[in-house]
C-alpha positions as CSV (number, residue, x, y, z in Angstrom):
1,X,0.1,0.0,-0.1
2,X,1.3,3.5,-1.2
3,X,0.2,6.9,-0.9
4,X,2.3,9.9,-2.2
5,X,1.6,13.4,-1.4
6,X,0.7,15.4,-4.7
7,X,-0.5,18.8,-5.4
8,X,-4.1,19.4,-5.8
9,X,-4.5,20.9,-9.3
10,X,-7.9,23.3,-9.1
11,X,-9.9,23.6,-12.2
12,X,-13.1,25.5,-12.8
13,X,-13.9,22.6,-15.5
14,X,-15.7,22.9,-18.4
15,X,-19.5,23.3,-17.5
16,X,-21.6,21.1,-19.8
17,X,-24.9,21.0,-18.1
18,X,-26.2,22.0,-14.7
19,X,-29.6,20.0,-13.6
20,X,-31.0,18.6,-10.6
21,X,-30.1,19.1,-7.0
22,X,-27.5,16.4,-6.5
23,X,-25.5,14.2,-8.5
24,X,-24.2,10.4,-8.1
25,X,-23.2,7.3,-10.4
26,X,-22.1,8.6,-13.6
27,X,-22.1,6.2,-16.4
28,X,-21.4,6.2,-20.1
29,X,-24.5,4.7,-22.1
30,X,-22.5,3.2,-25.1
31,X,-26.0,2.2,-26.7
32,X,-27.6,5.5,-26.8
33,X,-23.9,7.5,-26.8
34,X,-24.5,9.7,-23.9
35,X,-23.8,9.9,-20.1
36,X,-26.2,9.0,-17.7
37,X,-26.6,9.6,-13.8
38,X,-29.6,9.6,-11.1
39,X,-30.4,12.5,-9.0
40,X,-31.4,10.8,-5.8
41,X,-32.8,14.0,-4.4
42,X,-35.0,15.3,-7.4
43,X,-35.9,11.8,-8.4
44,X,-34.7,11.9,-11.8
45,X,-32.8,10.2,-14.5
46,X,-30.6,12.6,-16.7
47,X,-28.6,12.1,-19.9
48,X,-26.0,14.4,-21.7
49,X,-26.3,15.0,-24.5
50,X,-30.1,14.1,-24.7
51,X,-30.4,11.4,-27.3
52,X,-32.3,12.4,-30.3
53,X,-36.1,13.0,-29.6
54,X,-35.6,12.2,-26.1
55,X,-35.6,14.6,-22.9
56,X,-32.5,15.2,-21.0
57,X,-34.5,14.4,-17.7
58,X,-36.9,11.4,-17.1
59,X,-38.7,11.4,-13.7
60,X,-38.5,8.3,-11.5
61,X,-41.1,7.0,-9.4
62,X,-38.5,6.0,-6.9
63,X,-35.3,7.6,-6.0
64,X,-32.0,5.7,-7.1
65,X,-28.4,6.2,-6.2
66,X,-26.7,3.2,-8.1
67,X,-27.0,2.4,-11.8
68,X,-26.0,-0.1,-14.4
69,X,-26.9,-0.6,-17.9
70,X,-28.2,-3.9,-19.2
71,X,-27.9,-6.5,-22.2
72,X,-31.3,-5.9,-23.2
73,X,-31.3,-1.8,-23.2
74,X,-32.8,-1.8,-19.7
75,X,-31.3,0.1,-16.8
76,X,-30.4,-1.5,-13.6
77,X,-31.3,0.6,-10.4
78,X,-30.4,0.6,-6.8
79,X,-33.6,1.6,-5.3
80,X,-33.2,2.0,-1.5
81,X,-33.0,-1.7,-0.4
82,X,-34.3,-2.9,-3.5
83,X,-32.7,-3.6,-7.1
84,X,-35.1,-3.0,-10.0
85,X,-35.3,-2.6,-13.7
86,X,-36.6,0.3,-15.8
87,X,-37.3,0.4,-19.7
88,X,-36.4,3.8,-21.4
89,X,-39.2,5.1,-23.6
90,X,-38.6,5.0,-27.5
91,X,-37.3,8.1,-29.0
92,X,-40.4,10.3,-29.7
93,X,-42.7,8.7,-27.4
94,X,-44.6,10.5,-24.3
95,X,-42.5,10.7,-21.3
96,X,-43.9,9.0,-18.5
97,X,-42.3,8.4,-15.0
98,X,-40.0,5.6,-14.8
99,X,-41.6,2.8,-12.8
100,X,-39.1,0.0,-11.8
101,X,-39.7,-3.8,-12.2
102,X,-38.4,-4.9,-8.7
103,X,-36.2,-7.8,-9.0
104,X,-35.2,-8.4,-5.1
105,X,-35.4,-6.6,-1.8
106,X,-31.8,-6.9,-0.1
107,X,-31.9,-7.6,3.6
108,X,-35.1,-7.2,4.1
109,X,-35.2,-7.9,8.0
110,X,-32.5,-4.8,8.4
111,X,-34.4,-1.7,8.1
112,X,-31.1,0.2,8.5
113,X,-29.4,-0.6,5.3
114,X,-29.6,0.6,1.8
115,X,-27.9,0.1,-1.4
116,X,-24.8,2.6,-1.5
117,X,-22.6,1.7,-4.7
118,X,-22.2,-0.9,-7.3
119,X,-21.3,-1.8,-10.8
120,X,-21.2,-4.8,-13.3
121,X,-18.3,-7.0,-13.2
122,X,-16.2,-8.1,-16.5
123,X,-18.5,-11.3,-16.5
124,X,-21.8,-9.5,-16.5
125,X,-22.7,-9.6,-12.9
126,X,-24.0,-6.8,-10.7
127,X,-21.8,-6.4,-7.6
128,X,-22.8,-3.9,-5.0
129,X,-22.8,-2.9,-1.4
130,X,-24.9,-1.6,1.4
131,X,-24.7,1.1,3.9
132,X,-26.1,1.7,7.4
133,X,-28.2,4.9,7.2
134,X,-29.2,4.9,10.7
135,X,-27.7,7.3,13.1
136,X,-25.6,4.7,15.0
137,X,-23.3,4.1,12.0
138,X,-22.2,0.7,12.9
139,X,-20.4,-1.4,10.3
140,X,-23.6,-3.6,9.3
141,X,-23.1,-2.9,5.6
142,X,-22.1,-6.0,3.2
143,X,-21.2,-6.6,-0.4
144,X,-23.1,-8.7,-2.8
145,X,-22.9,-10.4,-6.3
146,X,-26.3,-10.4,-8.1
147,X,-27.0,-12.4,-11.5
148,X,-29.8,-13.9,-13.1
149,X,-28.1,-17.2,-13.0
150,X,-27.3,-17.7,-9.4
151,X,-29.6,-14.8,-7.9
152,X,-28.1,-13.0,-5.0
153,X,-24.8,-14.1,-3.1
154,X,-23.2,-12.3,-0.6
155,X,-19.3,-12.0,-0.7
156,X,-17.1,-12.6,2.2
157,X,-15.7,-9.3,2.7
158,X,-15.4,-7.3,5.9
159,X,-18.7,-5.5,6.9
160,X,-18.6,-1.8,6.5
161,X,-20.4,1.6,7.5
162,X,-21.0,2.6,4.0
163,X,-19.8,0.5,1.0
164,X,-18.2,2.4,-2.0
165,X,-15.3,2.3,-4.5
166,X,-16.5,-0.9,-6.0
167,X,-14.6,-1.3,-9.1
168,X,-12.7,-4.0,-11.3
169,X,-9.6,-4.3,-12.9
170,X,-9.5,-4.5,-16.4
171,X,-8.9,-8.4,-16.5
172,X,-11.7,-8.7,-14.0
173,X,-9.8,-10.7,-11.4
174,X,-9.4,-7.8,-9.0
175,X,-11.8,-6.1,-7.2
176,X,-11.3,-2.8,-5.1
177,X,-13.8,-1.6,-2.7
178,X,-13.8,0.9,0.3
179,X,-15.7,1.6,3.6
180,X,-16.7,5.3,2.9
181,X,-16.5,5.8,6.9
182,X,-12.8,4.5,6.7
183,X,-9.5,5.7,5.3
184,X,-8.5,3.2,2.9
185,X,-9.4,1.6,-0.5
186,X,-9.1,-2.3,-0.4
187,X,-8.4,-4.9,-2.9
188,X,-9.1,-8.6,-3.5
189,X,-8.6,-11.3,-5.8
190,X,-12.2,-12.0,-7.6
191,X,-13.7,-15.2,-9.0
192,X,-16.9,-14.1,-10.6
193,X,-18.1,-17.6,-11.5
194,X,-18.1,-18.8,-7.9
195,X,-18.7,-15.2,-6.4
196,X,-15.6,-15.9,-4.2
197,X,-13.0,-13.2,-2.8
198,X,-9.5,-14.0,-1.5
199,X,-6.5,-12.0,-0.4
200,X,-8.0,-9.1,1.0
201,X,-5.4,-6.4,1.4
202,X,-4.9,-2.6,1.4
203,X,-4.6,-0.8,-2.1
204,X,-3.9,2.6,-0.9
205,X,-4.8,4.9,2.2
206,X,-7.0,7.9,1.0
207,X,-5.3,11.3,0.4
208,X,-7.0,13.1,3.3
209,X,-8.0,11.1,6.6
210,X,-11.9,11.4,7.1
211,X,-12.5,12.6,3.3
212,X,-14.5,9.5,2.7
213,X,-14.0,7.2,-0.5
214,X,-16.4,7.8,-3.5
215,X,-16.8,6.4,-6.8
216,X,-14.0,4.7,-8.8
217,X,-13.3,3.7,-12.2
218,X,-10.3,1.9,-13.6
219,X,-8.8,2.8,-17.2
220,X,-7.5,0.6,-19.7
221,X,-4.0,0.9,-18.1
222,X,-5.2,-0.4,-15.1
223,X,-5.0,3.0,-13.2
224,X,-7.7,3.8,-10.7
225,X,-9.9,7.1,-10.7
226,X,-11.0,7.9,-7.0
227,X,-13.5,10.2,-5.6
228,X,-12.3,11.5,-2.3
229,X,-14.0,14.0,-0.2
230,X,-15.0,15.9,-3.5
231,X,-11.4,15.6,-5.1
232,X,-10.5,13.4,-7.9
233,X,-7.7,11.3,-7.3
234,X,-5.6,9.0,-10.3
235,X,-3.7,6.0,-8.8
236,X,-1.1,3.8,-10.8
237,X,-1.6,-0.1,-10.6
238,X,0.6,-0.1,-7.4
239,X,-1.6,2.6,-5.6
240,X,0.9,5.5,-6.0
241,X,-0.9,8.7,-6.4
242,X,-0.5,10.3,-9.6
243,X,-2.6,13.4,-9.7
244,X,-5.4,14.9,-7.8
245,X,-8.0,17.3,-9.2
246,X,-10.4,19.4,-7.6
247,X,-13.3,21.3,-9.4
248,X,-13.6,25.1,-8.2
249,X,-17.3,25.3,-8.3
250,X,-18.2,22.3,-6.4
251,X,-16.9,19.0,-4.9
252,X,-16.9,16.2,-7.3
253,X,-19.2,13.3,-6.7
254,X,-18.6,10.7,-9.6
255,X,-16.5,10.2,-12.7
256,X,-16.5,8.6,-16.1
257,X,-14.9,8.1,-19.3
258,X,-17.0,8.0,-22.4
259,X,-17.4,8.9,-26.3
260,X,-16.9,6.3,-29.1
261,X,-13.3,5.9,-28.0
262,X,-14.0,6.5,-24.5
263,X,-11.1,9.0,-24.2
264,X,-13.3,11.7,-22.7
265,X,-13.4,12.0,-18.8
266,X,-16.3,13.9,-17.7
267,X,-16.8,14.6,-13.7
268,X,-20.2,14.9,-12.0
269,X,-20.3,17.7,-9.4
270,X,-22.2,16.9,-6.1
271,X,-24.6,19.6,-7.1
272,X,-25.8,18.4,-10.5
273,X,-23.0,20.3,-12.6
274,X,-21.4,18.0,-15.3
275,X,-17.9,19.0,-16.2
276,X,-15.4,18.2,-18.8
277,X,-11.7,18.8,-17.8
278,X,-9.2,21.1,-19.5
279,X,-7.2,19.7,-22.3
280,X,-3.9,20.2,-20.2
281,X,-5.1,17.8,-17.6
282,X,-6.0,15.3,-20.2
283,X,-2.8,14.9,-22.0
284,X,-1.5,11.4,-22.3
285,X,-4.1,9.9,-20.3
286,X,-5.1,6.2,-21.2
287,X,-8.6,5.8,-22.5
288,X,-11.2,4.5,-20.3
289,X,-13.0,1.0,-20.2
290,X,-16.4,0.2,-21.7
291,X,-18.9,-0.7,-18.8
292,X,-19.8,-4.2,-19.0
293,X,-23.5,-4.9,-19.6
294,X,-25.6,-7.0,-16.8
295,X,-26.7,-10.0,-18.6
296,X,-30.4,-9.9,-18.1
297,X,-31.6,-12.2,-20.9
298,X,-34.6,-14.4,-20.0
299,X,-37.3,-13.9,-17.6
300,X,-36.4,-11.4,-14.6
301,X,-39.2,-13.5,-12.5
302,X,-37.2,-16.5,-12.7
303,X,-34.2,-15.3,-10.7
304,X,-33.5,-17.0,-7.3
305,X,-33.8,-14.5,-4.4
306,X,-31.8,-16.5,-1.7
307,X,-28.6,-15.2,-0.2
308,X,-25.8,-17.9,-0.4
309,X,-23.4,-17.4,2.8
């Protein structure tokens, strides 16, 4: 585990859009060629640039903090304690509030937990974690893998206050994760087929103690991009800090590569601003990795809902 002090580069960013009240879970929608993100306060699902004949914002009947794209074209959402699917309207159709088809309720007997972070692994399974939303802030959050083939399987990772920073290396064999209430990004070996983890160890300390780990993604070179306390931090494969970038107007909330060549890096602000980074901060960066799609072919109603311990 390494952590090297670097200077924070403050930038106003290139303002692309400002909507909603909060930002989280920025993702590149390769099918529709746009970035998307949910606003958990305003109950909207936003897109930039807006697809042809589609509005930039779609109202949701339930709020979401976590999202992923599916092989069917639908969107998988973390809706509080539930995972659900929404179907986007076809271009030109009247816009109606998005109503999710509920797939499963997570940890139904524990009212304090809620889905806090997640992404699709390289094999098409959705891996996510939960947070303790109560005032006691006890570490009762867990990490899970969900698939239509196996249903819900709990990963044997340490309990957390708030699961965060879930991401997978380019080859899919290494997973990083964090407890947003702690000061370390962790890593482990990951077996997608068996939902097994091993070799849990620190990846790197957070740059500032108490900052809290947020969204994380890998680029094609294996570097990790991590949001920490509103600052974007880039690590190399060994956990050494390469650079830190702070938006001048608002704290960063999430980050995603996109564009046809995945060579555009956008940052979503905590207050709903979407920013591009100046060219001098992007020179020499490796392109991103395409998000894997959640494999949702077949009937969702046939999915198992048990937790395998």
